[in-house]
Every structure is written in C-alpha cells, then in structure tokens.
C-alpha positions in Angstrom: 9.7 -22.3 63.3 10.2 -19.9 60.2 7.7 -20.1 57.4 8.8 -22.1 54.4 10.1 -20.0 51.6 9.6 -20.6 47.7 12.6 -21.3 45.7 13.9 -18.2 43.9 12.8 -19.5 40.5 9.3 -20.0 41.7 9.2 -16.4 43.0 10.4 -15.0 39.8 7.9 -17.0 37.9 5.1 -15.7 40.1 6.5 -12.0 39.6 6.6 -12.4 35.9 3.0 -13.9 35.8 1.7 -11.1 37.8 3.3 -8.5 35.5 2.1 -10.2 32.5 -1.5 -10.0 33.4 -1.8 -6.0 33.0 0.4 -6.2 29.9 -1.9 -8.7 28.2 -4.9 -6.8 29.3 -3.4 -3.7 27.8 -2.6 -5.3 24.5 -6.2 -6.7 24.3 -7.7 -3.2 24.9 -5.3 -1.7 22.4 -6.2 -4.2 19.8 -9.6 -2.5 19.5 -8.9 1.0 20.3 -8.7 3.4 17.2 -5.1 4.6 16.7 -4.1 7.8 14.8 -2.8 6.2 11.7 -4.0 5.7 8.2 -3.4 2.7 6.0 -2.3 3.5 2.4 -1.9 1.3 -0.7 -0.9 1.8 -4.3 -3.6 3.8 -6.1 -4.4 4.6 -9.7 -1.9 6.0 -12.3 -2.9 8.4 -15.1 -1.2 8.9 -18.4 -1.0 12.8 -18.8 -0.4 12.4 -22.5 -3.9 10.6 -22.7 -7.3 11.1 -21.5 -9.0 10.7 -18.1 -12.7 10.0 -17.9 -13.1 10.7 -21.6 -11.4 14.2 -21.7 -7.7 15.1 -22.6 -5.6 15.6 -19.5 -3.7 18.2 -21.5 -5.3 20.7 -23.9 -3.3 23.4 -25.7 -4.5 26.6 -27.3 -2.3 29.0 -29.3 0.2 26.3 -30.3 0.1 23.0 -32.2 -0.2 19.9 -30.0 2.1 17.0 -31.1 0.9 13.5 -31.6 2.8 11.4 -29.0 3.7 7.8 -28.3 4.6 6.4 -24.9 3.1 7.4 -21.7 3.9 9.7 -18.8 2.0 8.4 -15.8 1.4 10.3 -12.7 1.0 8.0 -9.7 -1.2 8.1 -6.5 -1.8 6.4 -3.3 -5.2 5.4 -1.7 -5.5 5.8 2.1 -8.2 5.1 4.6 -10.4 8.2 5.4 -9.8 10.6 8.3 -12.6 9.0 10.3 -11.9 5.4 9.5 -10.7 3.5 12.6 -7.4 1.9 12.5 -6.8 -0.8 15.2 -3.5 -2.1 16.5 -4.1 -5.4 14.4 -4.4 -3.3 11.3 -1.2 -1.5 12.2 0.7 -4.7 12.8 -0.6 -6.3 9.6 0.3 -3.2 7.6 4.0 -3.3 9.0 4.5 -6.6 7.5 3.1 -6.1 4.0 4.9 -4.5 1.1 1.8 -3.4 -0.5 0.5 -1.5 2.4 1.9 1.3 4.5 1.0 2.7 7.9 1.2 6.4 7.9 0.5 9.1 10.7 -2.9 10.4 9.9 -1.8 14.0 10.2 0.7 13.5 7.5 -2.0 12.0 5.2 -4.6 14.6 6.2 -3.0 17.6 7.5 -5.9 19.9 6.9 -9.7 19.2 7.4 -11.7 17.1 9.8 -14.3 15.8 7.3 -14.2 13.9 4.0 -15.6 17.0 2.3 -12.9 19.4 3.6 -10.1 17.0 2.8 -11.4 16.6 -0.7 -11.7 20.3 -1.2 -8.2 21.0 0.1 -6.7 18.2 -2.1 -8.5 19.6 -5.2 -7.2 23.1 -4.4 -3.7 21.8 -4.1 -4.1 20.1 -7.4 -5.3 23.2 -9.1 -2.4 25.3 -7.7 0.0 22.4 -8.8 -1.5 22.6 -12.3 -0.7 26.4 -12.4 2.8 25.9 -11.3 3.3 23.1 -13.8 2.1 25.4 -16.7 4.4 28.1 -15.5 7.4 25.9 -15.3 6.7 24.2 -18.7 6.1 27.6 -20.6 9.3 28.9 -18.9 11.4 26.0 -20.0 9.9 26.2 -23.5 10.3 30.0 -23.7 6.7 30.4 -24.5 4.6 33.4 -23.5 1.5 32.5 -21.3 -0.2 35.3 -23.3 0.1 33.2 -26.4 -0.1 29.7 -25.3 -3.0 28.6 -23.0 -2.9 25.3 -21.2 -5.8 23.5 -19.7 -5.1 20.6 -17.4 -7.7 18.0 -16.3 -7.1 15.3 -13.6 -10.7 14.1 -12.9 -11.2 13.8 -9.2 -7.6 13.2 -8.3 -6.2 15.7 -5.8 -2.9 16.8 -4.2 0.1 18.5 -5.6 2.4 15.5 -6.3 1.7 15.3 -10.1 3.3 18.7 -10.8 6.5 17.3 -12.3 4.5 14.9 -14.7 2.1 17.6 -15.7 5.1 19.8 -16.7 6.8 17.0 -18.7 3.4 16.2 -20.5 3.1 19.8 -21.6 6.7 19.8 -22.9 6.4 16.7 -24.7 3.0 18.0 -26.3 4.7 21.1 -27.6 8.3 20.2 -28.2 8.8 16.3 -27.7 12.5 15.7 -27.1 13.6 18.9 -29.0 14.8 16.6 -32.0 11.7 15.6 -33.6 11.0 12.6 -31.3 9.0 12.0 -28.2 10.3 12.8 -24.8 9.2 9.3 -23.6 11.1 7.5 -26.4 8.0 5.4 -26.7 8.4 4.1 -23.1 6.0 4.1 -20.3 7.5 6.4 -17.8 6.0 7.2 -14.4 7.0 9.3 -11.5 6.1 11.9 -8.8 7.1 15.2 -7.4 5.8 18.6 -6.9 6.9 21.4 -9.2 7.7 25.2 -8.6 7.3 27.7 -11.3 11.1 28.0 -11.6 11.4 24.2 -12.2 12.3 23.0 -8.7 11.1 19.5 -8.0 9.9 18.8 -4.5 9.4 15.8 -2.3 6.0 14.0 -1.8 4.6 11.1 0.3 4.0 7.4 -0.2 6.8 6.9 -2.8 7.2 3.1 -2.3 3.6 2.5 -2.9 3.7 4.8 -6.0 6.6 2.7 -7.5 4.4 -0.4 -7.0 1.5 1.3 -8.8 3.8 2.5 -11.7 5.2 -1.2 -12.2 1.7 -2.7 -12.1 0.6 -0.3 -14.9 3.6 -1.0 -17.1 6.2 1.6 -16.3 9.9 0.8 -16.7 11.3 4.1 -15.5 10.2 6.0 -12.4 11.2 9.7 -11.8 11.7 10.6 -8.0 12.7 13.5 -6.2 16.4 13.0 -5.4 15.8 13.4 -1.6 13.5 10.5 -1.6 15.9 8.1 -3.4 16.4 5.8 -0.3 12.7 5.8 0.5 12.0 4.8 -3.1 14.5 1.9 -3.0 12.5 0.2 -0.2 10.5 -2.7 -1.9 11.4 -1.5 -5.4 9.7 -3.6 -8.0 12.1 -5.5 -10.1 12.6 -4.0 -13.6 11.7 -0.4 -12.5 14.5 2.0 -12.9 14.7 4.9 -10.4 15.9 8.2 -12.1 16.5 10.9 -9.4 15.6 14.7 -10.3 16.0 17.9 -8.5 15.1 20.3 -11.2 12.9 20.0 -14.3 15.9 20.4 -16.6 17.3 17.2 -15.0 14.2 15.3 -15.7 14.1 16.5 -19.4 17.9 15.7 -19.8 17.4 12.1 -18.4 14.4 11.3 -20.7 16.2 12.7 -23.7 19.2 10.6 -23.0 17.0 7.5 -22.5 15.2 8.4 -25.7 18.6 8.5 -27.4 19.8 5.3 -26.0 22.4 7.0 -23.9 21.9 5.0 -20.7 25.3 6.0 -19.4 24.3 9.6 -19.1 21.2 9.0 -16.9 21.8 9.1 -13.1 20.4 6.3 -10.9 19.5 6.3 -7.2 
C-alpha cells in the first residue's frame, strides 16, 4: 500500500518554512555585522561675512573692507567616523528619516584610515579651496593678488565645498553688489559648491542635508551646483529657494537680481 502523501499546500508550506530559517538567521546576523556605510546629518553653518570662534572669517589687506549686512552661510554635514560601526538596523532607520542619510563610507572618507588622517586631509582640502576662492574672487574683481591679500579662517571645518561661498564673501566685502549695496540684499543666503580659480563651480556631497542646515539657520535662498538640482530638491525644506549655478558669474548675477527685486531674472532648479 503506497505511503500517504501530504497535500500540495502543506508541502509548499514546509518548503517555505525550511527556506525561511536560513533567511531569518542571515538577517539576524546582518543586524549586528558592521556595514561599509556612514550615517550623516545636517551640520553647522558659518556666515563667511562674520566671525568663527572669535576671528573674522575674511580679512583683507591692501583694500578697504566694506561693512556688510545679511549673511552668506557655508553649509556642512556631520558623519559618523571612519571606524564607527554602522549596523543593518542603523542603515534601515537612516533610509526612512529625512534628517539622516546613509552614504558609502568610501564616498565620505576617500582618503585615510584614521581620524587623524581624515582630519588632515579635509583641512588640506579646505586650505586649497581657500586659495582657489581667493584667486577666483580677485580675478572677478580684477584685482591683483600682489596688491590685495586675503586671509580666510574656517576654524576646524574641512573639505572643499565652501569654495563658492568664500568667493562670494570676498566679493561682497570688496565690492558688494557693484552698485553700493550688499550682494546679499540683507538676506540670509546659504549654499555649497567647490570653486576653481577660473570661477567654475563644482558638485559636492550631502546637498539634501545641507539644505536642511541652511533652513534651520535662517536661510531663504540656497545656491547649489546646477548638476545637483535634482538631489537638492529631495526633502527640500519649505520656504527655501534653490538657485542653480555653474559659474561664479551666475551666482553673482542671481544675487544681484535678488537684491534688486528682479525675481524673474533668477533661475530656479
């Protein structure tokens, strides 16, 4: 007499149950295994027209420095360190929060295996960025670097992404909007972007988090590299206007138009 057979539904249920056991076990292990990611969140912002840790961010020698109104705020993100363990639970939680971002660790820390190496690399990039910003600003202003000396101070903030804002700050300190007013128009302007000596604006990382930091600290306008408009629009805070830029002259023209109340002449993402 043949052995009794299980109904097809029961066989499928047993098969699924057998397959589920290793999957559940794998997920349980993965929840505690460090993953190659960093968790980032909105960082501080610094008004380049003001002071940082008691020292002027921009100091000029060889030309008169204007008294300015409004603010030009460079923006930052804060990320977990290169040796901080990030678990699957951390990653899943980060995906569902608008004030957090999960980023590949290599994109946050492309150089260096220790906190000291990372810090030194970031500060070196900041110093190089400040040099490029000074060259771009003086070239735009048609000033000789032999006559005008610029000193920039950003405290312990590192990286190259403040280049555009440093450049605009120097221009505002020297020439304002070119018509006797402030480049900011009295507004709080924030933004991000690298700068080349020829005025080319480059892309950066963590833009959605930087827009949140900007809004938190009172900005109503955010200058963003044009290539990152789509990224900047993700979770964009209400009331923060995105202004795309590809060249320094674009940023200056947009700020001058805003200062003059010519909203229709200002591009948007």
